[in-house]
BABAVEX-382580 format. One record per residue (C-alpha): residue in one letter; x, y, z. Coordinates in Angstrom, 1 decimal. Each point is the difference from the previous one (the first is absolute). Layout:
BEGIN
{nulo "A",{X,Y,Z}};
...
end
This chain:
BEGIN
{nulo "X",{116.9,105.5,120.5}};
{nulo "X",{-2.0,-1.3,-2.9}};
{nulo "X",{-0.6,3.1,-2.2}};
{nulo "X",{-1.8,0.5,-3.3}};
{nulo "X",{1.0,1.6,-3.2}};
{nulo "X",{-0.9,3.5,1.2}};
{nulo "X",{1.9,-0.2,3.2}};
{nulo "X",{1.3,3.5,-0.5}};
{nulo "X",{-3.5,1.3,0.9}};
{nulo "X",{0.6,-1.5,3.5}};
{nulo "X",{3.2,1.9,0.6}};
{nulo "X",{-1.3,3.6,0.2}};
{nulo "X",{-2.2,1.5,2.7}};
{nulo "X",{-2.7,1.1,-2.4}};
{nulo "X",{-3.4,-0.5,1.8}};
{nulo "X",{-1.5,-1.1,-3.3}};
{nulo "X",{1.9,-3.3,0.4}};
{nulo "X",{-0.8,-0.6,3.7}};
{nulo "X",{-2.4,-2.8,-0.6}};
{nulo "X",{2.4,-1.7,-2.5}};
{nulo "X",{2.7,0.1,2.7}};
{nulo "X",{-2.4,-1.4,2.5}};
{nulo "X",{-1.1,-2.9,-2.2}};
{nulo "X",{3.6,-0.9,-0.8}};
{nulo "X",{1.1,0.3,3.7}};
{nulo "X",{-2.9,-2.2,1.3}};
{nulo "X",{0.5,-2.6,-2.8}};
{nulo "X",{3.7,-0.3,0.8}};
{nulo "X",{-0.6,0.1,3.8}};
{nulo "X",{-2.5,-2.9,-0.4}};
{nulo "X",{2.5,-2.0,-2.0}};
{nulo "X",{2.8,0.7,2.4}};
{nulo "X",{-2.1,-0.8,3.1}};
{nulo "X",{-1.4,-3.1,-1.7}};
{nulo "X",{-3.6,1.2,0.4}};
{nulo "X",{-0.4,-0.2,-3.8}};
{nulo "X",{1.5,-3.0,-1.8}};
{nulo "X",{1.2,1.3,-3.4}};
{nulo "X",{0.4,-3.6,-1.0}};
{nulo "X",{-3.7,-0.1,-0.7}};
{nulo "X",{0.5,2.8,-2.6}};
{nulo "X",{3.0,-1.7,-1.5}};
{nulo "X",{-1.5,-3.4,-0.2}};
{nulo "X",{2.7,-1.5,2.2}};
{nulo "X",{-2.2,-0.8,3.0}};
{nulo "X",{-1.1,-3.6,0.3}};
{nulo "X",{-3.1,-0.8,-2.1}};
{nulo "X",{-0.1,3.6,-1.4}};
{nulo "X",{1.0,-0.6,-3.6}};
{nulo "X",{3.2,-0.5,-1.9}};
{nulo "X",{3.1,-0.7,2.0}};
{nulo "X",{2.3,2.8,-1.2}};
{nulo "X",{1.3,3.3,1.2}};
{nulo "X",{-0.8,3.3,-1.5}};
{nulo "X",{2.6,1.7,-2.2}};
{nulo "X",{1.3,3.3,1.1}};
{nulo "X",{-2.2,1.7,-2.6}};
{nulo "X",{-3.1,-1.9,1.2}};
{nulo "X",{0.8,1.0,3.6}};
{nulo "X",{0.2,3.7,-1.1}};
{nulo "X",{-3.4,-0.4,-1.7}};
{nulo "X",{-1.6,-1.2,3.2}};
{nulo "X",{1.5,2.9,2.0}};
{nulo "X",{-1.1,2.4,-2.7}};
{nulo "X",{-3.6,-1.2,0.2}};
{nulo "X",{0.1,0.4,3.8}};
{nulo "X",{1.4,3.5,-0.4}};
{nulo "X",{-2.6,0.8,-2.7}};
{nulo "X",{-2.8,-0.8,2.5}};
{nulo "X",{1.2,3.0,2.0}};
{nulo "X",{-0.4,2.4,-2.9}};
{nulo "X",{-3.1,2.0,-0.6}};
{nulo "X",{-0.9,-2.3,-2.9}};
{nulo "X",{0.6,-3.1,2.1}};
{nulo "X",{-2.0,1.5,2.9}};
{nulo "X",{-2.9,0.6,-2.5}};
{nulo "X",{0.3,-3.6,-1.0}};
{nulo "X",{-0.2,-1.2,3.6}};
{nulo "X",{-2.9,2.2,0.8}};
{nulo "X",{-1.9,-1.3,-3.1}};
{nulo "X",{0.7,-3.6,0.9}};
{nulo "X",{-1.1,0.6,3.6}};
{nulo "X",{-3.1,1.9,-0.9}};
{nulo "X",{-1.2,-2.9,-2.2}};
{nulo "X",{0.0,-2.5,2.9}};
end
């Protein structure tokens, strides 16, 4: 599982973190099931940018952003973006 810097928040059953767990689970499921090509985020897909792999720290940063989207602040960000469409 690709997990972010605050992966400890995913380990407990606190309902406050339910959306974070859901975002991380869906993200990892999509990578595993090949319905989301992480290579486009990493720039390793053909014609998508530099041809190099993410470092371990960069991978954690990507996972942290995905997890953050499930937090109340991240959800507020998503709602703001969607309301401006």
